[in-house]
C-alpha positions in Angstrom: -11.8 -12.0 4.7 -9.1 -12.1 2.0 -10.7 -14.4 -0.6 -11.3 -11.6 -3.2 -7.8 -10.2 -2.6 -6.3 -13.7 -3.2 -8.0 -13.8 -6.6 -6.0 -10.6 -7.8 -2.6 -11.0 -9.2 0.2 -9.5 -7.0 3.2 -10.2 -4.9 1.7 -10.3 -1.4 1.5 -13.7 0.3 -1.7 -15.0 1.9 -0.1 -14.4 5.4 0.7 -10.8 4.4 -2.8 -10.2 3.2 -4.3 -11.7 6.3 -2.1 -9.4 8.4 -3.3 -6.4 6.4 -6.9 -7.5 6.8 -6.5 -7.8 10.6 -5.0 -4.3 10.8 -7.6 -2.8 8.5 -10.4 -4.1 10.8 -9.1 -1.6 13.5 -8.6 1.4 11.3 -10.9 3.9 9.5 -8.7 6.1 7.3 -6.1 4.1 5.5 -3.6 5.6 3.1 -2.0 3.0 0.8 1.0 4.2 -1.2 1.2 1.9 -4.2 -1.8 -0.2 -5.2 -0.9 -1.8 -8.5 -3.7 -4.2 -9.4 -5.3 -3.9 -6.0 -4.4 -7.1 -4.2 -3.5 -5.4 -1.0 -6.1 -2.7 -1.5 -8.8 -5.3 -1.7 -7.6 -6.9 1.6 -7.6 -3.5 3.3 -11.0 -2.3 1.9 -12.8 -5.6 2.5 -11.9 -5.4 6.2 -11.9 -1.8 7.2 -15.0 -0.2 8.7 -13.7 3.0 7.0 -12.1 4.0 3.7 -8.9 3.1 1.9 -7.2 6.0 -0.1 -5.3 4.2 -2.8 -2.4 6.3 -4.1 -0.8 5.2 -7.4 0.0 6.3 -10.9 -1.2 2.9 -12.1 1.6 2.6 -14.6 3.2 -0.3 -12.7 6.4 -0.6 -10.8 9.4 0.8 -12.8 11.7 -2.0 -11.5 9.5 -4.6 -13.1 9.7 -5.1 -16.9 6.2 -4.5 -18.3 5.4 -3.6 -21.9 4.0 -0.1 -22.3 0.7 -1.4 -23.8 0.2 -3.6 -20.7 1.0 -0.7 -18.4 -1.8 1.3 -20.0 -4.3 -1.4 -18.8 -3.3 -1.5 -15.2 -5.7 1.3 -14.0 -8.6 -0.4 -15.7 -7.7 -3.7 -14.1 -7.4 -2.0 -10.7 -10.9 -0.5 -11.1 -12.3 -3.9 -12.1 -10.7 -5.6 -9.1 -12.3 -3.1 -6.8 -15.7 -4.3 -8.1 -18.2 -2.0 -6.2 -15.8 -0.7 -3.5 -15.2 2.6 -5.2 -18.9 3.2 -5.8 -19.5 2.3 -2.1 -16.9 4.8 -0.9 -14.7 2.1 0.6 -11.9 2.9 -1.8 -10.9 6.3 -3.1 -8.5 6.0 -6.0 -6.0 8.9 -6.2 -4.2 8.7 -9.5 -1.1 10.7 -8.6 2.6 10.2 -8.0 2.9 9.4 -4.3 5.5 12.1 -3.9 2.9 14.7 -4.8 0.0 13.5 -2.6 -1.4 15.9 0.0 -4.2 14.7 2.3 -6.6 17.0 4.2 -7.3 14.4 6.9 -5.3 12.5 9.5 -4.9 8.8 8.5 -4.8 6.2 11.3 -3.0 3.6 9.1 -0.4 4.2 6.4 0.8 1.3 4.2 3.8 2.1 2.0 4.5 -0.2 -1.0 5.1 2.3 -3.8 8.5 2.8 -5.3 11.3 0.7 -4.0 14.1 3.1 -4.9 16.0 4.4 -1.9 15.4 8.1 -2.4 11.7 7.5 -2.9 11.3 5.2 0.1 13.2 7.7 2.2 11.0 10.6 1.1 7.8 8.5 1.8 9.1 7.6 5.3 9.9 11.3 6.1 6.6 12.4 4.7 4.4 10.0 6.6 6.2 9.3 9.8 4.9 12.4 11.4 1.4 11.1 11.5 0.1 9.4 14.7 -0.8 6.3 12.7 0.1 2.7 12.3 3.0 3.2 9.8 3.9 0.0 8.0 5.0 -1.2 4.5 6.1 -4.0 2.3 9.3 -5.4 1.0 11.4 -4.7 4.1 14.1 -7.0 2.9 14.7 -5.3 -0.4 18.1 -3.6 -0.3 17.0 -0.1 -1.0 13.9 -0.3 1.3 16.0 -1.8 4.1 18.6 0.9 3.8 15.9 3.6 4.1 14.3 1.9 7.0 17.6 1.6 8.8 18.1 5.4 8.7 14.8 6.0 10.6 15.1 7.0 14.2 12.0 4.9 14.9 12.1 1.3 15.9 11.1 -0.9 13.0 10.0 -4.5 13.4 9.3 -7.2 10.8 6.0 -9.1 11.0 6.8 -12.8 11.4 6.7 -14.9 8.3 6.2 -11.8 6.0 8.2 -9.0 4.3 6.0 -6.4 6.1 7.7 -3.8 8.3 6.0 -1.9 11.2 7.0 1.2 13.1 6.8 0.5 16.8 
């Protein structure tokens, strides 16, 4: 079910949202690095039998030109887009820079779509690759993301017809 996710502004395609929904249906503790307005968060949360831990500063991606007054509204828009999921415990919003996040549980799915800067992506990969979880992310073909993925000792595959990468 991705209808509510499709109604939220964002950069993920319907095929990508459907893939996330299918994966979420098999996972209980999902960490999402980078949530923005919640398009992918909604696809994950509407389909998991568990909880999505959405990690973001909610000031928007630095590589996208957004006026500061508009950046100040992002968190409120995210909360509105979750419409009942936070209250139901399906989404836990962690308003923190992803480099500073510490979890006291073992996630079984980690979706990385935070900063797209090489050093940030590399740090995220190093931080999260030690977990025995489905490790995946978005924007695999972005130059800096691709470079960081290429340095992993793990095998990375692209999901067909998407820009989603998955550790195999």
